[in-house]
Every structure is written in C-alpha cells, then in structure tokens.
N, C-alpha and C positions, 0 to 999 in steps of 0.2 A: 505306384508307392511299395515296393522292394522291397525284399523279407531280407537283406540288412538291415537296410532303415527301423523299416516294424522291430528289429532285436534289438539298432541303439535307443528307441526312443522304452522301448523294456525296458531294459539294464538301467536306463537315467531314471524312472520312475520306477524301479526298484531301492533304485540308492535316495531318491529320493524321504519312499516307501520308510527308506531303514532308517534315516533321518529323523523326520516325523514320530520313529518309533521308541527310538537311543534318546529324542527327550518325554517323549513319557515318562520311558525307565525312568530315566532321573526326577521327574514329576513324584510316583513315587516313591524315589529313594527317602527326597527329604517330606515325604506325608510321612515314611510308617520311621523316618530319624524323628519326626515331631512328635509322633503318636509317640514311641518310646521314650523319648523325655518327657510328656508328659506321661505315661505310665512311671515310671517312675519318682516322678517329684510324687505322684501324689503316694507311693507305699512308704515313699522317706516321711514325708507328712505323716503317712497314718501308725511308723510307728515311731517316730523318732520319741516319744516319751522314755518306749523302757529299753532304750540301747545307747552308749555309751558312742556321745561325739565323735569319738578316739577311735574305735572302736574300727578293725579293719570292714568287718561289714555297711558299717553308718557312710565309712571314707569312699566305698565301692564305685566306678565309674560307673556311669550307663553305656552297655554295651551300644555298639553301633551298629547300625542293625539297615537289609539295605533286603529288595522286594529279589525271592531268588529267581525269579526265572530270567535274571538282568547282573545275574549277579560276576558269571563269565567276562559280565564287559570289565566290571568294575575290578575281577584278576589279573584279569590282561591289561589293563590302565595301572593297576598298583607294579608290575614290573618295572616303570617308566617312572614315578615320584623320582624327586630329588636328582635324574639325569637331564643331563641337556636336552635332551628330544622334549620333557616337558616343560623349559621354559622354551624352546622357542614355540611351541603347539600351545601353551598355558600362558596366554601375555596377559599384561596387568587387567587391562580392558578388559580380555574378558572372567577374567578373576572377579571383573568387576561384577559382569553380567551375571552368572551365578546366584551370588550374594542377593544381588538385587531379584533372582527368579525364586532364590530359596534354596539352594541347589551347593552353595559351596563348603559341602564335607567332603570328608577323603576319599567316602563311597561316590559320590556325583562326583567330585574331580574329575577323578579316579576309569567314569563311565564317557563319562563327556571327553578325555584325551583318549579312550581305545576308541568309539564313536569316530573320533576323525581321523584315524589311522585306521583304519577298517576306510570304511567310503574316500581315504585320497588312493588305497591299495586298489579297488576296488572298481575309482575313474583311471587311474592308471591301466589296468587288464584290458581297458573297453578299449581306448585310445590305442592300447600299441594292437588290438587284435579287429580292430576294424577302422584302424587307418593305416592305409600303402603307402606312403608318402616314404621318402627317403634326406639324409639329412640336417642340415638346418629344421629344415619345418616339422621335423620328426619330433624334436628336441623338441622345439618351440609349444607344441600339441603334447605330449607327456607333460612338462610345464605348466600350463593351460589346467593337464586334467590331475593333477595332486594338487595344484591351486582350487579351483572346485569340486574334490573333494574333500578338502580344509575347512574352506568355508565355508560350505550347505552346514551343518551343525552349526555355525556361528550366529548366517544368520534369521536358523531356527527359532536359537535361542536370545539373540535380540527383538522378535518381535514379539515371541510370550514378558521380555523383562517392560516392553514398551509398553507391552498392556498389563502389566501391573501398576507400573507407574502413572497410565487414566484412569485405572481402575482406586490405585492411592490417590490421584487428585479429587473423584467426584469423590472419595466418603470421607475426603477431609472436613467437609462441615457437616456434616452428621457425625464426625468424630469432639466436635469444638463444643455440637452444642450436646451430647450428650455429658460431657464432661463439664460445663458448665449444669447441664441437673442436679446433678450428682454433690457437683456442690455445696448447692444451691443447699440440698437435703444433709448437709452437718457432714457428709465425708471428708476422710482426710485427701490427700492427694494416694498415698497408697490404696490405700478403702478402693479409693476409685479408680482406678489403672484394676489390678485386681476382677472389680465390680465388668470393666469392659473385655478384661481377657477371658475371662470367666461364662460370666450370664451373659453378657450383649455384643458376646461374636459373632454372631446371628447375622447383626445389625451391622457391621463392616467386616466381612467378612478378613480380607485384604489386612488393615490392620489395628484389627483383633487379634490377627494369627502371629504377627510380632509383637505387639502388647502384652500374651501371654508366653512368648518364649522371652521378653525381656520379662515377666513376672518371674520365669524358674528361674533363671539369672540370677532374679536379686533374690532366693529365696538362694539358691547353694552359693550366692555370697558373697557374690559381689558386689558392685556398688551401685546405686542409681545410675550414677551419670556411664559406668563401664554397660549396664545393662541395659540403657536406651539409648546405646551407641550407634545402633547398627537400623534404628528407626529411623535416626536425624538424620546420616549419610548416606545410605544405601540405597534411597530412590532420588536422592538428587534432587528437592523439591525446598527449594527455602522457606519456605509459606511450613513445611510439620520441620524444618531443621529448628526455625522462630517460635513452634510449641509446646517442643522438644526443652528447650531452652526454658522458655514459660515453666512450663511442668518443671523443672530440676530448681529453678527459685526458690518456687512454691515451696519445693519437697527442702528444699535447705535451711531456705529461710520464713515459713508461713509467712502465715496473711494471705488479706481480702483477692481473690480468686476471678471472683465472677463479671466484676466490670472490667478487668481485663480481657476479660473471655469472649465480654460481647462486642467490647473496641476490637477485635482480633476476629473476630468472623461477620460483622459489619463490614471489615473493611477487604475483607477474606469475600464476601459476597458484593461487593460496589468492583470488586477489581475484575473479579468474575463477567462481573453484567457487561464490564468494557472491553472485555476480550469478543463477548457475544456482539457485540454492539459494531465492533471495528471487522469477528468475520462475517456477518451479518451486509457490510458495507464492502465486501472485498468481490462476494457473495453476489451485490447485486453487480457489481462493474462485470460477471464475471455471464451469469446473466446476461446479460445488453447484449454482448456478441455472443451468445448462441444466437438467441429472441432474431437478431438482426441474420445469420446465415438462416435457420429457419423458418421463423415467422414470415419474416419478414417476404421471400418469394412467394408462401403460399398467398400469403393474403393480398402483391402485388395482380396472381393468378387468380385472384377472386374476384376484385374489383375492376381489372382489365378487360378477360376474361371473356368478360359477354360484349362487346366494345370491342371485343377480335374478330369475334365470329360476325359478327353483323358485318364489321367492315371487309369481312374475306366475302361473304355472301351476295356482297353490295358489287365489291368489285365483280365478281362470277356472273353478274344477272350481267352486268354491265359489254361485258364478256360471247 
C-alpha cells in the first residue's frame, strides 16, 4: 500500500472522527440546555412566592448555554443563520432529525450547520490534493467529495435519531404501566406527569426526559397540548401519539383512565407479539438458506465420506 493511499485513508478517518465528535458536541449542547432549563425552573419555583410575576427578574428567560469546547462551532454556524446557505444545508428532514435527537436549539442547529460546512471543505481539499485527473472527471470528484462531507453528519445524526426512536418504542409499554399505576393510586394526570418526569425518570430515560421538558414548558405558561406536542410528533410513533391524545382528553375532561390504559397496553403488547412472530418467521426462512449453504455440504461430507474413502481403497487394490 502506497504512502498516498495511507494518507487518504488517514484523512478520511479524521473526517469521520470529526463528524462523530461534532455529534457528541451536539449531544452535550442538548444536555446542558436541558440542565440549564431545569435549574432555571427550580429557581423560579423556589422564588415564585416573594416575587411579582410581572417583574423583569421573574420574566427573564433562561439563557441558552452550550459546551465551551464547541462554542467556536456554534459561533461559526450562527454567521449563516437565516441565509440561503442555511436553507440549502438544513432541509426540513434535517430539522426533524435534530428535533428527534433533542438538539433543535439555536446552538445545536448552528453547530450542526458548521460541522457540515467544515467536513465539506475538508473532503474537497482531500479530493483536490490527491486526485490528479482533469476535465469532467475532476469536477465529478469534487462534487462527490462535497456531497460526502455534507452527508456524513446527517448519516450520523440519522443513526442517533433511529436509536432514540427504538428506545422510545421499547419504553412505551413501561410508560403505560407506570401511568396506569399512578392513576390507580389516585393521582391526577398532572401529578402523574410530574412524578414520571421527576421521580421515575430513571426507569424511562428518553420518555422521562421528554415528559420533564413538557412539564417545564407547562409551568412556564404553555397549555398541556402545546407542551406535549413534541412528545406526540417528534418520534413519529402512532402508539405514542395515541397515548398523548388519551392523556390530553383525561386532562381536559377527566374520567376513569385505568381501563382505557389497560386495553391500550394489552393491544400494544399483542401487536408487538405479532410483530415478533413475523420476524421469527422471516428469520426461519433466512436460516434455512444459511443451513443449505453451510450445514448441508458438511453433512453430506460426513455421511458420504467413509463410503468414498472405502471405494477409493477398493479401486486402488484392484489396480
């Protein structure tokens, strides 16, 4: 392997590492933003009594913070906010992925935009430095390099959002059971959501975090429907959306919710059991092909091997 090939591979690994580091920076940004919002909410709740709600101190919004190590990326990305470059690099699908990952803040969006620009420039420089062609082929290589640099962060972000959706789908049955348990001991819907977001968050990390954010938005003056909008729409899960609609109906109109939750939980588990049976059936068919390609030749060799050896020895003696 030549030194040029090794250098190209090293630069590509550097680009991939930069993409992963950028995604980690976005995650830290979202975590610190949520921590700051929770802290501000706790401080406001503690100081709500002696302060006038109309005073400037009580109405001051929580500052948006981010990790200091990635502040330069956010600063670079904010220079392109509102321009045509942002509209070209941040499609509605990208904003939806940022929302699903919990990074759809100003700092998170700016960091993601700057990361795409830096990787695009890096891949373009690698292509210009190590491709010696000219004419149309050189233009095609440059376009491909730009595309790779722009799409790498999106692929990483999509993988992270897909992982979060799977975790949400796995946590949903437990959320229904916990909500049913809290309703059974006499909690109202607001009390149940507060308990799920504050005290039972460790049992359902992803959904508990989202419920906690919804509770903070509700305490800041939004309606329950507005505060639960992200929980219903961000993860693209019909079962979760149906559960949110059920919670909103109980919040607005009241009524017994234990039996609907029990039926909902039973239907969800039956649906997942059917999905698992379907996956097992497909896996059995795939394993049949694998067994035909691997186990059958070995079995034929074991069964017919002694006979072939004996026949070969008999032919040698006759000869």
